[in-house]
N, C-alpha and C positions, 0 to 999 in steps of 0.2 A: 671662222669654219674654215676659211682660206689658209690660213698658218695653219691649221692643223693639219688640212690637208700638202699644203708644202713643205710639212715635218716629216707626215706617212711618206712622201715620194723620196724626200733625201733618205730615210730611213731603208725605204726600199730599194736605191740605187746602190745606197752602200753593199748593200746585202748582197747586189746582187753581182759586185766589183771585189768581193769576199770571196763569193760560190765560184765565181770565174777563174780569179786569183790560183783557189785552193786546186780546182780542177787543173789550171796549166801545170801547178807541179805534182799531180801526181799524176796529167802525164807524160809531166818530164822524166820519168821513173822508168826502169827497162821490167817487164817482166817476162818471164820466162820458164819453162819447164825442160827438164831433164827425167829420160828413162832409156830401157832397153831389156834388150835379153826377153822377148815375150816369142821366144818358136815354141815349141809343142816339144813331142818327144819321138822316138820313131814308133808309137804305137797308136800314138795320135795326131800323127803330125800334116796327115789328108782332111783332120776334120774344121771344121770353123774356129778361127783363135777367139773364142770366146771369156777365157781370163784376161787377154786382152783388149778385147773390146768393151769387158767392165771397165776397164782403168783407163781407158780412152776418152771411152762417156764421161768421165769424173774428168778430166785433163782440159775436155773440150768447154766441161761448166765452168770451169778456173779461167777463159778464156785465156791462155798466155798469148801475148806476140809473135810469138816464136818456141819452137821446140828443136830439143837437142837429141838422138838420140844415141845409144851407144852399143850397136850391133848387136846380131843376134836374132833378125827379122824372121829366121826359119831352120826349121831343123835340117831340113834338106834340098827339096827346089818347089815347096809348097806357097809360090810366092802370090798365088792370089789372095790366096786365106789371107794374108799380110796387109796388103793393097786393098783388098775390101771392107778393114778396120778402117785406115786411113782416108780412103773416098769416104766411109759413112760418118767419118767422126771431126776430120779434118778439112773436107771441103764442102762449100754452105757458102749461107749467105756470109760470113765472116772466115773465108779463110787463115787456116792456122799454116806457117811451113812448119816441115819438116825435114831438120838439117840431120841425114844419115853419118854412121861412120859405119866403114866395115867389118863384121864381126868374123871370127874364126868358123863357124857355120854356112855362112855364105860362099865359102871358099870348098864343100866337100862336095866334090864333083870327078868327074870323068869316068870311066869306062871299067877301072877298077875298083871306085868305091860304088858305083851302078852293081856292078855282081855281086859284090858284101853284103852292100843293104838289100838285094834280093832275093841274098840266101838266108839273113838276118829274120827276114819278115814270114820266108819257108819254116823256119827252125820254129818263131813263134807260136806262127800257124799249127804246129804239131805239137807245142807244147800244150795250148790250151783245149786240145784234144784229149790229151793226154789227161789234163786237169775233169776234164769232163767223165773220161773215162775211170777214173781217181785210181789212175796207175801212176807206176816211179816217170818221174821228170826231172828229178833232181843232172841227168848227165844231159838234157837236153840243155836245163840253164846254164850248165858249164859252156858248151859249146858255146852258145848264142851269146856270153862270157868274152867268148876267147876271140870271136868274128867283130864283137864292141870294138876289141883291143886294135884287133887288126883293122879296122877303117880306120883309128884315132892314127895307127904306123901309116897308114896309107896318104892318111893326108897330113902327115907330117911331111915325109919324103917329097912331097908334092916341090917343085924347083918355087925360086918365090919369082921366077918372070914370068911363071906358067899360073902363080896366082895373083901376080900384079895384072894380068891381062884379066885376069875372071873378073878378080874386084873391080877392073873400069869398066864389064858389060857386068856386072851386078849394078853396078850404081845409075849406068846411062841406059843400059840398054832395058833389061827390069826391069829397075826401078822410077826413073827418071820420065823414058818414053813412052811408063804404062799407065800414065799419071796423067788428068786434065792438062792439056796443054797449056791453059790460063791458070792452072794451079801451081805447075811446074816452073813457070816463069823466075822462080827464084834461084833454082837450081840451076837454069838456065844463066842466071848472072853470076854465080859465083863459080862455076865451071869454064867460064869463055875462054880466060886466058889458059886453064891447064891443058897440058901434054897428051898425049893420048893412050898413057898407062897409067894416068894418073887418077889419086883416088884422095888425095891431102888436098887442100883446102882450105879458105880462112874469108870470113867476111869481118867488115866492122860495124858494130852499132854507136849510134852516142846519145848519151845523156849531160844535159847541162854545162855542155864545152865540152867535157871528160869522152876520147874517144875508149871503146874499150873494145881488143880481136879477137874473135875465135877461133881455133884452130882445130880442124879435124885432123886426126893423122890415122893411119892405117897400121895395124901394131901387129900386125902379120905379116907385115913387111919388114922386120929389122934391120936386114943388112941390104936394103935397097942403099944405093947411093943417091938418087936423086931425090927422093922423098927427103933423106937426114939434111943434105946440103939445101933443097927447098925449106927446110926449119930454121934451117940457123941463121938463113937469111933474114926471113920472119922475125925472126928475134933480132939481129942487127939493125933492119928496115921500120924496125914501130919499138920505140921506148915506151909506151903505154901497157895498162893491163893487159893480160892475157888468159882466158881460160881457154881450156885443152880439153877437149871431148874425145877418146879411143878406148877399144874397147876392154883388152887384157890390162887389169890393175896391175900398178907397179907393184905395191904390196896387200897383202891379203894374209888375215888369217883364216878361210874358209880353204875346202876342198883345194882346190886351184893354189892355193899358199905353199901345200905342201907337196902338190901333184905338179905343177908348172915351175916355181919359184926358188924350189930346192934340187932341177935342173936345170944344170947349166946349159946344155944345149937346145933345151924348148924356145919358142919363137917370144912367149911373156918375158923368160931371164937373158936374153935375146937384147930384146925391146927394152927393160929396164938399167940395161946393162949400159946400154945406147945414148938412152937418153934422160936417164933420172937425173942426171948430176948437172942437165941443162935446166931441167924442168926445177931444180931444188938450187940454183942459183939464183938468188934476189934482186940480183942484178936485172937478171934478165924478167922481172918482176910478172911472176906468171902467180895470179892468183890464186887458181883452183885447176884442179885436173878429176877431172869426172872418167868414171870406166865402170864394165858390166863383168859381164864373162861371167862369175860367183852371183847366185841366183838368191841374194839376200841385200842386207845392206851396213855398209859398213864405211866408218871414218878414222881417216889416220893424220894426225897433226902435231907440231911442233909447239910447244911454248915462250914468254920469255920469264925472265926474272918476277916481274910482277904476275904471271899467271897469264897474260894473256895471245892466245894463237896467233902464230906469227905464217907469213907466207913461205912457200904452198901452202895448202889443206887438198890432199887427196878424198875423195869420195866415191864409194863402188856404189850403184844402184842399179842392181841385175833382178831386179823385181816388176819385171814387167808382165807374166805370166809362163814365165817356164817355172819346171816342177822346181819348188825350193830347195833347196842345199844345206845344209849347219855347219860347224863348224869343223877344222883344218881332224885329220885323223894320225896326226904326228906329234912331235915336240914345236910348239908356236914360237919358244926362244930359239930355235935354229932358224928359221925363216929372215929372211935379210929384210930390216928392218930403216936401217941409216938411224936410228933414235929417234923415232916416230913415236907417238903415242896412239895408243887405240879407244874408240870406244865399241865397245866390245857385241858383236856379229849377230844379228838381232836377221830372223828369219819372220822376212814381213813382202809382202806384193807392197811398192811404194812405187813413188817419185815424187822429184826433188824439184821443189817450189822456190822458186829465186826471186826477188827484186831487188834489181840495183840502181844506187843513188848514187847520190853526192852529198859529202856531208859541207859544210859550210866554207873549208876550205878547197873543195873542189876537188877533196880526196876521196875514189871511189869505195862505198860501203856496197857489200851483199848480203842481202838478209836472206836466210834460208832455213827454209822449213821442208822435214821430209816427211809428207804424207803417204798413208794407205793402212792395211790391216797386218798386225802381227800375224802367226799362226803355230801355234805347237807343233811341230813334226815330228814328235817321237811315236808317235800311235798310229797316225795317219797323215795321207797331204789330204788338202784342202781339193773338192772336186768342183767341174767345171759348173754345177748347182750351187756351190755351195757358195763361191766367188761371185759370182753371177746375181744373188742374191743381196752378198753381204757387201760389194765392195761399190758403195754409193757414198756419194758426199758425203749428206747425214750421217753416217756412219765412220769418215776417218780419223782413225787416231794419229797424234804426232808425233812420228816415230823419233827425231830430230828435230832441233829449232838453233841453230846458230849465227853469229853473226862475222864475217872477216869487214874489217877497216885499214883501206891500205897504206895507214897512214902509219900503223903500231906494227 
């Protein structure tokens, strides 16, 4: 009997050791999520971000260690709606740090922009009244579109120095300082050594002795020399694998692929022209570049002679709640893609779920799953009620699934 008890205890001890070892191995991996573009449109900007909140609930259930955000928190100035979603979902018993990059909608500001938006809302009110009275409103609709174009031109004309100052104000005063101080301590750590106008930053995470650097860039400042030199220094000082997150996509076959990447004067084109060659230089060890801006999902990649994916891979994930957008309305072959292949554009509310680990040779392995819900937007766009009802963890579709191995 005593012999059986000893044998039983030995089995229990071995099982416990194996369980603890497996837990240690699992804990050594790094789990994080990336998403962006949670803003409303001009007509709904003052309403709660219900689509974003539904997506954030699922992200919270996924229990990542941290989140990378690719910009466009809001349409204009409705930061309280964004902050409420963050506070309700990522601040609690287990805080989930959210690292933001600055999007172009964070930089819609100034007296002229205020006046144009006020005029747009006035025209919208008149248009709604005309619809109710079944009278013609085509002229008003044209006026609204003209005003929207004027707003875009006004924002594009803001000098980078002013955009730089506004970016810092958004990051620090409007976002970080409005959060619970205990929660926001992670941002204080990464921003402690930054300059007065700096909104680009980096931080390092370690898995199994391998360090990974995460770099946030402000793509609305393509001409800023301070950011550019800082970025070059980051490449020089850290030889390990790097993940970049920012707002404007370097490559896209969506609406902005036509509107921005075919316009040499746009901020997106100038950012691409200045930074892409460094992203694509394999000596810089940039594994993944993730952006938003396009309200859909896209992936761009190159392959080796055996068909394996090479680094870097570009992911566009702007499905955080903003109105979904489809493919480009120009000849896609005209958009400069620098030899990259692309996975067809998918109209889906989505986020990128990533587990970073190492192989037996201590090379970085990224297992990336894009989860969300596809929507056919040819007929109509899904409303808040639909997304709140359908975007739950048990309903998630696997939008994309790929693995990046640093050694390949």
